[in-house]
C-alpha positions as CSV (number, residue, x, y, z in Angstrom):
1,X,102.6,105.8,79.5
2,X,99.7,105.1,81.8
3,X,97.4,107.5,79.9
4,X,98.3,105.7,76.7
5,X,97.6,102.3,78.2
6,X,94.2,103.5,79.4
7,X,93.3,105.1,76.1
8,X,94.3,101.9,74.2
9,X,91.9,99.9,76.3
10,X,89.2,102.5,75.8
11,X,89.0,103.1,79.6
12,X,87.7,106.6,80.5
13,X,89.8,108.5,82.9
14,X,90.3,111.9,84.5
15,X,93.9,113.1,84.5
16,X,94.8,115.4,87.4
17,X,98.1,117.2,87.3
18,X,99.2,117.6,90.9
19,X,101.5,120.5,89.9
20,X,98.7,122.4,88.4
21,X,97.3,123.7,91.7
22,X,97.8,123.5,95.4
23,X,94.3,121.8,95.7
24,X,95.4,119.0,93.3
25,X,98.6,118.4,95.3
26,X,96.7,118.4,98.6
27,X,94.2,115.9,97.2
28,X,97.1,113.6,96.2
29,X,98.9,114.0,99.6
30,X,95.6,113.1,101.4
31,X,95.7,109.7,99.7
32,X,99.5,109.3,100.1
33,X,99.5,110.2,103.8
34,X,96.6,107.9,104.7
35,X,97.0,104.8,102.7
36,X,99.4,101.9,103.3
37,X,100.0,101.3,99.6
38,X,102.5,104.1,99.8
39,X,104.6,102.7,102.7
40,X,107.1,101.0,100.4
41,X,107.5,104.2,98.4
42,X,108.1,106.3,101.5
43,X,110.7,103.8,102.8
44,X,112.6,104.2,99.5
45,X,112.2,108.0,99.6
46,X,110.0,107.9,96.5
47,X,106.7,109.6,95.7
48,X,104.5,106.9,94.4
49,X,103.0,108.5,91.3
50,X,101.1,108.1,89.2
51,X,98.3,107.2,91.4
52,X,95.3,105.4,90.0
53,X,92.0,105.8,91.9
54,X,89.2,103.5,90.8
55,X,85.8,104.4,92.0
56,X,83.0,101.9,91.8
57,X,79.8,101.7,93.8
58,X,81.0,104.2,96.3
59,X,84.3,102.4,97.0
60,X,87.8,103.5,96.1
61,X,90.6,101.2,95.2
62,X,94.1,102.6,94.8
63,X,96.9,101.5,92.4
64,X,100.3,102.9,91.6
65,X,102.3,102.4,88.4
66,X,103.9,99.3,89.9
67,X,100.5,97.7,90.3
68,X,98.7,98.9,87.1
69,X,98.6,95.4,85.7
70,X,96.1,94.6,88.5
71,X,93.9,97.4,87.3
72,X,94.4,97.0,83.5
């Protein structure tokens, strides 16, 4: 659904399937293991995907599906 929402708003995005390669999974886990946005998911034994990474002016901001309204 997230890909549909982004496409409807004409927002360009790169989709990365974390199951496609070990490198993709490791990149996701790097974010998950080092960012407090995932604490609530970890406490509920959930994964916290999809992950939205917005890069602007050398700064990254992270969003999960739960907070996509803040991004969209």
